[in-house]
C-alpha positions in Angstrom: 89.3 -11.7 168.5 88.4 -8.3 169.9 84.9 -7.0 169.5 83.8 -3.8 167.8 83.2 -2.0 171.1 86.8 -2.6 172.2 88.1 -1.1 168.9 85.9 1.9 169.4 87.1 2.4 173.0 90.6 2.2 171.7 89.9 4.7 169.0 88.2 7.1 171.5 91.3 6.8 173.7 93.5 7.7 170.7 91.2 10.7 169.9 91.4 11.8 173.6 95.2 11.5 173.7 95.4 13.4 170.4 93.4 16.3 171.9 95.5 16.4 175.0 98.6 16.6 173.0 97.1 19.4 171.1 96.3 21.2 174.3 99.9 20.8 175.4 101.2 22.1 172.1 98.9 25.1 172.4 100.3 25.8 175.9 103.8 25.6 174.5 103.0 28.0 171.7 101.4 30.4 174.2 104.7 30.2 176.3 106.7 31.0 173.1 104.4 33.9 172.4 105.3 35.1 175.9 109.0 34.9 175.1 108.4 36.8 171.8 106.4 39.4 173.7 109.3 40.0 176.1 111.8 40.1 173.2 109.6 42.7 171.4 109.3 44.8 174.6 113.1 45.4 174.6 114.5 48.5 173.1 116.7 46.6 170.9 115.2 43.2 170.0 117.5 40.2 169.8 116.8 39.1 166.3 118.6 35.8 166.7 116.7 34.9 169.7 113.5 36.0 168.0 114.3 33.8 165.0 114.9 30.8 167.3 111.4 31.3 168.9 109.8 31.5 165.4 111.5 28.2 164.5 110.3 26.5 167.7 106.8 27.8 167.1 106.8 26.6 163.5 107.8 23.1 164.7 104.8 23.1 167.1 102.5 24.2 164.4 103.6 21.4 162.1 103.0 18.9 165.0 99.5 20.4 165.5 98.8 19.9 161.8 99.9 16.3 162.0 97.7 15.7 165.1 94.7 17.3 163.3 95.2 15.0 160.3 95.5 12.0 162.5 92.5 12.9 164.5 90.4 13.3 161.5 91.5 9.9 160.2 90.6 8.2 163.5 87.4 10.2 164.0 86.2 9.2 160.5 86.6 5.5 161.5 84.9 5.8 164.9 82.2 8.3 163.9 79.5 5.8 162.8 79.8 3.8 166.0 79.8 7.0 168.2 76.7 8.3 166.4 74.9 4.9 166.3 75.5 4.3 170.1 75.8 7.7 171.6 74.3 6.6 174.9 76.9 3.9 175.3 79.7 6.4 174.8 78.1 9.3 176.6 80.9 9.8 179.0 83.6 9.6 176.4 81.8 12.0 174.1 81.4 14.4 177.0 85.3 14.3 177.6 86.0 14.8 173.9 83.6 17.9 173.7 85.3 19.3 176.8 88.8 18.9 175.4 87.6 20.4 172.0 86.1 23.3 173.9 89.4 23.9 175.8 91.3 23.7 172.5 89.0 26.3 171.0 89.6 28.7 173.9 93.3 28.2 173.8 93.4 28.6 170.0 91.5 31.9 170.3 93.9 33.2 173.1 97.0 32.1 171.0 95.6 34.0 168.0 95.2 37.2 170.1 98.7 36.8 171.3 100.0 36.3 167.9 98.2 39.5 166.6 99.7 41.6 169.5 103.2 40.2 168.9 102.9 40.8 165.2 102.1 44.5 165.8 105.0 44.8 168.3 107.5 43.2 165.9 106.2 45.3 163.0 106.8 48.4 165.1 110.5 47.2 165.7 111.0 46.5 162.0 109.6 49.9 161.1 112.1 51.6 163.6 114.9 49.5 162.0 113.9 50.5 158.5 113.8 54.2 159.5 117.3 53.8 161.0 118.6 52.1 157.9 117.2 54.9 155.7 118.8 57.5 157.9 122.2 55.8 157.8 121.9 55.5 154.0 120.9 59.2 153.6 123.8 60.3 155.8 126.2 58.0 154.0 125.0 59.4 150.7 125.4 63.0 152.0 128.9 62.3 153.2 129.8 60.7 149.8 128.4 63.7 147.9 130.3 66.1 150.3 133.6 64.3 149.7 133.0 64.2 145.9 132.3 67.9 145.9 135.4 68.7 148.0 137.6 66.7 145.7 136.2 68.6 142.7 137.1 71.8 144.3 140.7 70.8 144.9 141.0 70.1 141.1 139.5 73.3 139.9 141.9 75.4 137.8 142.3 79.0 138.9 139.7 81.2 137.0 141.6 84.4 137.0 145.1 84.0 135.8 147.6 86.7 135.0 148.8 85.8 131.5 151.3 88.7 131.3 154.9 88.0 131.6 
């Protein structure tokens, strides 16, 4: 039968692997943000490509959430052992802290990228809305013009000579 320390070491490895996967996912999200930035920089943004990047990023975020939930479950199991024997697990705790620090930095960078992209995309959509409004206004003006012209063709002559 395995001893308690071996289980704790296994749990710590699971935590470390989870944090490394999270770093990889954050890198992927950052790369997708770069793609979105390029799309937003184009004069006419490819909305289908943009939608595809949003889907990929959403999948990554879902995976991040699963990793967070799993990390918390494992951490709750190993926490008493880590706190009670912090000297024994000093190196492992240092690695975990380093990975968490890296995750925090990457998360902040991703949030900043997200905000910049959000503003760029909002500017594109504002332009699209303006163009749509202009098209609707010109269509309405054209329709009104044709209605007016049709009414003029059906107007009875106002002055009519009724003498015969």
